[in-house]
DRENMARVEX-203772 format. One record per residue (C-alpha): residue in three letters; x, y, z. Coordinates in steps of 0.5 Angstrom, whole numbers, plus 500, padded with zeros to 3 digits. Layout:
BEGIN
AlaXYZ
...
***
This chain:
BEGIN
Unk743269431
Unk748273426
Unk754275430
Unk757280424
Unk754286422
Unk748287417
Unk751292411
Unk750293404
Unk754289400
Unk760293395
Unk760290389
Unk768291388
Unk769287395
Unk772280394
Unk770274399
Unk775269402
Unk771263401
Unk776258403
Unk783258407
Unk788253407
Unk795253410
Unk801249413
Unk806253417
Unk811251422
Unk808247428
Unk801247424
Unk799242419
Unk792246417
Unk789253418
Unk785250425
Unk792248428
Unk795255426
Unk789259429
Unk790255435
Unk797256436
Unk796264435
Unk791264440
Unk795260445
Unk801264444
Unk805258441
Unk812259438
Unk814254433
Unk821254433
Unk826248434
Unk833249436
Unk838243433
Unk843239436
Unk849238432
Unk847231430
Unk840234427
Unk844240423
Unk844239415
Unk849242411
Unk852247416
Unk858242419
Unk863247417
Unk860253421
Unk858249428
Unk864252431
Unk863259429
Unk860263435
Unk855267431
Unk852260428
Unk845260431
Unk842253431
Unk835255430
Unk830253425
Unk822253424
Unk821246420
Unk815245416
Unk813238418
Unk812233412
Unk815238407
Unk818232403
Unk812228403
Unk806227398
Unk800223396
Unk801223388
Unk795218387
Unk790223389
Unk792227383
Unk793221378
Unk801223378
Unk806217378
Unk811216383
Unk817218378
Unk813225376
Unk812226384
Unk820225385
Unk821230380
Unk817235383
Unk820240387
Unk817240394
Unk814247393
Unk810244387
Unk807238391
Unk806243397
Unk802248393
Unk798242389
Unk796239396
Unk794246398
Unk790248392
Unk786241393
Unk785243401
Unk782250399
Unk777248394
Unk775243399
Unk775248405
Unk770252401
Unk766246399
Unk767245391
Unk769239388
Unk774241382
Unk770236377
Unk764240378
Unk766247378
Unk763251372
Unk767257369
Unk774259369
Unk778258376
Unk785263376
Unk791260380
Unk796265382
Unk802264387
Unk808267389
Unk814262389
Unk821261391
Unk826260385
Unk831258389
Unk828251392
Unk828248385
Unk836249384
Unk837247391
Unk833241390
Unk836239383
Unk840241377
Unk836244372
Unk833240366
Unk838239360
Unk835242354
Unk839238349
Unk833234348
Unk826236348
Unk823229349
Unk818227354
Unk822225360
Unk825232359
Unk819235359
Unk816232365
Unk822234369
Unk821241366
Unk814242368
Unk816239375
Unk822243376
Unk820250374
Unk816255378
Unk813258372
Unk809251371
Unk807251379
Unk800254378
Unk799251371
Unk800244374
Unk795245379
Unk790247374
Unk792241370
Unk792236375
Unk785238378
Unk782238372
Unk780246372
Unk781251366
Unk783259367
Unk789263368
Unk795261371
Unk800266374
Unk806264378
Unk809271381
Unk816272383
Unk816278387
Unk820276393
Unk817276400
Unk811280397
Unk809274392
Unk803272396
Unk800279397
Unk802280389
Unk798274388
Unk792276392
Unk792283388
Unk792280381
Unk787275383
Unk782280385
Unk783284379
Unk782278375
Unk775277378
Unk773284378
Unk774285371
Unk770278370
Unk776274367
Unk775269372
Unk769266376
Unk773264382
Unk781265384
Unk786261388
Unk791266391
Unk797263395
Unk805263396
Unk809257398
Unk816257401
Unk821251402
Unk827252405
Unk833247404
Unk836244407
Unk830244413
Unk834243419
Unk839248419
Unk841254423
Unk844261420
Unk850266422
Unk848272426
Unk850278423
Unk849285426
Unk844289423
Unk841284419
Unk835280419
Unk837274422
Unk836274430
Unk842273435
Unk838268439
Unk833265434
Unk827268437
Unk823274433
Unk821280438
Unk816284434
Unk817292436
Unk821290442
Unk827294444
Unk831288445
Unk829285438
Unk835283433
Unk831280427
Unk827274425
Unk829267423
Unk827264416
Unk821259416
Unk817255411
Unk810254409
Unk804255404
Unk798259404
Unk792259399
Unk785263399
Unk779261395
Unk776268392
Unk770270389
Unk766276388
Unk762278395
Unk755279392
Unk756272388
Unk759268394
Unk753271398
Unk748269393
Unk751262392
Unk751260400
Unk758260400
Unk762260407
Unk765267408
Unk771268412
Unk772275411
Unk772280404
Unk778283401
Unk776291401
Unk782294397
Unk789292395
Unk795296393
Unk802294390
Unk808299389
Unk816299389
Unk821304392
Unk825304385
Unk830310386
Unk827313392
Unk830309397
Unk836311401
Unk839304400
Unk837299394
Unk832294397
Unk831298404
Unk824300406
Unk822307404
Unk817310409
Unk814315403
Unk813309398
Unk810304403
Unk805309406
Unk803311399
Unk801303398
Unk798303405
Unk794309403
Unk792306396
Unk789300399
Unk785304403
Unk783308398
Unk781303393
Unk776300398
Unk773306401
Unk776305408
Unk777310413
Unk783309417
Unk780310423
Unk775304422
Unk781299421
Unk782296428
Unk788291426
Unk795293423
Unk798286422
Unk805288420
Unk811285416
Unk816287421
Unk823283422
Unk823284429
Unk829289428
Unk829296431
Unk831300425
Unk826296420
Unk820296425
Unk821304426
Unk821305418
Unk814301418
Unk811304424
Unk813311421
Unk810309414
Unk803306417
Unk803312421
Unk803317415
Unk798313412
Unk793312418
Unk794319420
Unk794323427
Unk789319431
Unk791315437
Unk790309440
Unk785306435
Unk789300432
Unk791294435
Unk799292432
Unk801285431
Unk805281428
Unk805273426
Unk813273426
Unk814272433
Unk810265432
Unk813262426
Unk819267423
Unk819270416
Unk816265411
Unk819269405
Unk814268399
Unk809265404
Unk810270409
Unk804275407
Unk800269407
Unk801267414
Unk799275416
Unk793275412
Unk791268414
Unk792271421
Unk788277420
Unk782273416
Unk781268422
Unk781274427
Unk776277423
Unk772271422
Unk773269430
Unk772276432
Unk778275436
Unk785279437
Unk791274438
Unk797276442
Unk804278439
Unk809274443
Unk816275445
Unk814283446
Unk816284453
Unk819292452
Unk816296447
Unk822300443
Unk821307445
Unk823310439
Unk817307435
Unk813313439
Unk807308439
Unk803313444
Unk803318439
Unk801314433
Unk794310432
Unk797303434
Unk797299440
Unk801293442
Unk797287442
Unk800284449
Unk794279450
Unk789276446
Unk782279447
Unk775279444
Unk775284438
Unk770289440
Unk770294434
Unk771302436
Unk768304429
Unk762299429
Unk766294424
Unk772290424
Unk777291419
Unk784289418
Unk790292414
Unk796287412
Unk803289410
Unk808285406
Unk815288404
Unk820285399
Unk827286398
Unk828290392
Unk823295394
Unk817291393
Unk811294398
Unk804291398
Unk798292403
Unk791288403
Unk785291407
Unk780286409
Unk773286413
Unk769282417
Unk764277413
Unk757280412
Unk751278416
Unk747272412
Unk740272412
Unk737268418
Unk734261417
Unk728257420
Unk730252425
Unk732246421
Unk727240421
Unk728233422
Unk727230415
Unk732225412
Unk738227408
Unk743223404
Unk750224407
Unk756221402
Unk763220403
Unk768217399
Unk776216398
Unk781212394
Unk781206399
Unk778203405
Unk783206410
Unk782213407
Unk775212407
Unk775210415
Unk779216416
Unk774221413
Unk769218417
Unk773219424
Unk775226422
Unk767227421
Unk765224427
Unk770228431
Unk768235427
Unk761233429
Unk763233437
Unk766240436
Unk761243433
Unk754241436
Unk750246433
Unk752244426
Unk746243421
Unk745237418
Unk743240411
Unk749244411
Unk754238412
Unk750234407
Unk750239402
Unk758241403
Unk760233402
Unk755231397
Unk757237392
Unk764239395
Unk768233395
Unk771229389
Unk767222388
Unk772217389
Unk772209388
Unk771207395
Unk764209398
Unk760210404
Unk753213405
Unk747214410
Unk740217411
Unk739220417
Unk735226420
Unk739229425
Unk747230426
Unk746225432
Unk744220428
Unk750222423
Unk755221429
Unk752214430
Unk752212423
Unk759214422
Unk761209428
Unk758203425
Unk760199420
Unk753196418
Unk746198420
Unk740201418
Unk740206412
Unk748205412
Unk751203405
Unk758202403
Unk761200397
Unk760193394
Unk758189388
Unk752186391
Unk745185387
Unk743191382
Unk740196386
Unk733198386
Unk731204382
Unk724204383
Unk721211384
Unk728214381
Unk729218375
Unk735219371
Unk738226369
Unk744228365
Unk748228372
Unk745221374
Unk740218379
Unk735223382
Unk729223386
Unk723222382
Unk720229384
Unk722235389
Unk718232394
Unk721225394
Unk728229397
Unk725228404
Unk723221403
Unk727216407
Unk726210402
Unk728214396
Unk734217399
Unk736210401
Unk735207394
Unk740213392
Unk745211397
Unk745204395
Unk746205388
Unk751210389
Unk755206393
Unk755201388
Unk758205383
Unk752209380
Unk752216378
Unk747221382
Unk745228381
Unk747231388
Unk745238386
Unk738235385
Unk738233392
Unk739240394
Unk737245389
Unk732251392
Unk733248399
Unk737253405
Unk743249406
Unk750253406
Unk757250404
Unk761250411
Unk768248412
Unk769240414
Unk775236414
Unk779235408
Unk782229405
Unk786225409
Unk792225404
Unk796218405
Unk803222404
Unk810218403
Unk817221402
Unk819223395
Unk826225395
Unk831225389
Unk837221391
Unk841221385
Unk842226380
***
């Protein structure tokens, strides 16, 4: 039964069909959401021995030993992308994190880059400081291959084009430098390109790696760094936030096309808007309520959204009374004078401010809130700043988690990002539409295929899928088969089974051998009786044979012995849909430059 409302699809809406992220305390989007639901704060207080680079500041009474480190920021699996260890070492941490995140978001949506047809745009905000902190710039006294490799691995400009190249895609590649609004600007540009028909799908993201990772900062009165390392959004005792690292990517597609393609939809983008304060602000780079209000109102106008239908406002907030006050004032101007209709929240209390990727943390939170129909708590908020005058605004602090019951019949969220230099950006998101009802799934044979670069990776994939099945007992086998067969890059080490239920699949994943389980080997030539060959590979002889367990078994054996299969022929015209399944188990190793 559908749990999201039925409505007419708006051709200007953009679907979010894939989400990937890594933030402090969370190696993927599922753990990130779990942390938000449980109200966890991902902060580390460093001992003297753990601090990197700030030895001269340790005795300063204003030094705050708090940080929000990103686990594995210095690790990478180059083999998956065909990258040598030498080039992997040259690549900055942000290049590596972003490349893996683009891979993850494609897998989350169920798309194999080798089988994507059409143009894929990649847009992302990046932090120009990280390359300079990781290594010195390339020396262009020479333009030989080594200098070019170093240049393409170092410049933020090439981060998005590298992702296209290493994933075998074509399309637009735009690296955005819009400071802390970089993620939002990337979504804005991606949506525009999709609506103009310049791309068929688009990745929008942002990545920030603070170097060194394990360091604190100096607290300064009135600045955004908090006095004790904790961020307290909208709180009377707030003294600021702390800096963090992270990466987030979204895979976007026009909503009408996503529904037609059977894509998994987390939420849709109704409207986007960007602007800059320019000369209008009291102090250069400081928030300017009138300009931010115009930006928020503009995004709602683009989507035809009435403010009283927006049930969540995910604020930029630095946890500093003066900046929080300016933002609440701006949002109040945009939303109007109705009261008590909109939940007010911020992810900053959980992870701090992730710079270029900060907008990604708020957007992923909002999208998953819409998808799960759940409002999560704003942590570290104990005493609302009375100067915000929230009772006379539309905004209600989100003290605790609760089911999201829409007051206007539909769930919508607004997400704001602010950047130094006067940058403003706002996104309006809406819950996913109801999908057409399907008949209950019949227990007919399905071929399910897995592959990896090596046996260890293949074993990890099997374990991950088995664990996923245990957490999702209502999953449909046809959805799982389609998502794996069409949505994963085919690699050398292969495993396949023919099963009729998810229970049978779970049992097959536990066994090394057994009936209707095939794994890669160099055995005898497979039996191809009853099969046909298409341009894409082997397929059942007829459409009816797609339910023939014997024919599917012959296909499974042929595929695990290196034959090409026409997986699309197995699913064409059937009711299966793409669903998010466990991603590739990267075998990450540390890559770091030890001499310059």
